[in-house]
N, C-alpha and C positions, 0 to 999 in steps of 0.2 A: 626248383628255384626259379627257373626261367618262366614257368607258368605264372608264378606269383608276380614276378617282375612285369610280365606282360599285362596282367590285370591291373597292377598299380599304374602303369603308363596309360592304359585305357581310361582310367579314372582321373587323369590329369596330373599325376605325380611324375617327377623325374627320378630315375634310378641311375646313380653314378657308377655303380659297380661293374666295371668292365670284365672282371674276372669271371663273371657268370657265363660269359661266352668264351672263356679261356680255352685255347686249344690244348690238346693233351701235351703233357711235358715230354721232352725229348728222351729217347731211350739211351742215347749216347751219354755216358757219365761225364765226358769232357764238356758237354754243352749245358748240363743241368744247372750249374752254379750261375752262369750268365742268364739263363732262362728265369731262375728264381729272382735274381737281382732286378731284372727288368720288370717282372710282375710286382715285386715288392714296391718299387718306385711308383708304378701305376696305381697300385692299391692305396698308397699314401695320398697321392694326388686326388684319387676318387673320394677318399674320406674327407680331405680338405674341402672338396666341392659340395659335400653332402650337408644337409641341414640336420639330419638325424641318422642314426644307425638302426636298421631293423636286423636283429640277430636271430636267426632261425635255429632252434635247438631240437626240432623234430628229428628223430632217428639218431640223435647224438648219444643216446644211452645204449645203443646196439653195439656191443663190444666188437662185432665183426666188421663194423663200418663206422668207426669213430673218426671224427674230424681231426685234422692236424691242428696245430696251434694258431693258425691264421685268424680264425674267428675271435679268439680270445685276445690276440694282439689288437685287432680292430676294436674290440670292446674297450680295452684299456686306453687305447689311443684317443678314441672319441670321448670317452669319459673324462680323460684329462683335459681335453679341449672344451669341455662343458657342453658337448652336443648331447641331445636327448638319446638315450638308449632304449629301444623298444624290443623286448624279448618276446619272441613268438615261439611258443613251445614250452616244454618243461623247464623249471629252474634246476640246473644240474651242478652248479658250482657255488661256492660261498658268496661270490660277488653278485650273483643273480638275486640275492636276498635284499640288497640295498634298497632303501625306501625311495630313492630317486630313479630307480630303473622301472620303466613302464612294463607291465606284464600283460600278455595276451595269450589266452589258452587256444585261440583259434582265429581264423581270418575275420569272423564277424566282430570279435573284440578289437581286432587290428584297426578297422575303419574308425571306430570311436576314439581309439588312442591317437591315431594320426590326426583326427580332427582336433583333439585336445592339445596335442603338441603344436599344431598349426595356430591355435589360439594363444599359445604361449604358456600353457600349463607346464610346470616343471616338476611336479611330484605326483605320484600315484595315490598317496594317502591323503 
């Protein structure tokens, strides 16, 4: 994730997702709720600042390393705000099939989709 962020920044894009550099969560159960609350607020602020959401689903079908619900909250939040959603990786849930979700099988496709979104394109079809 950090490598992709770094490549996007090198190509002149801004990445607002601070959670990418999120430190490990605390082991102390008394601290975990406050930790999650702080990061949830930061994540919402980051989504508000973003022009679009790039949702990476690579490795999300590996049952031994499935993501938690954050990425799907982000997808729904940005979708409800009318922000373009760019799916990078396999379509794995029903909402990934929507016509107005941009789909990229790989990073080569991603560049073209980012260019299209920058030009104001709102649909993949």
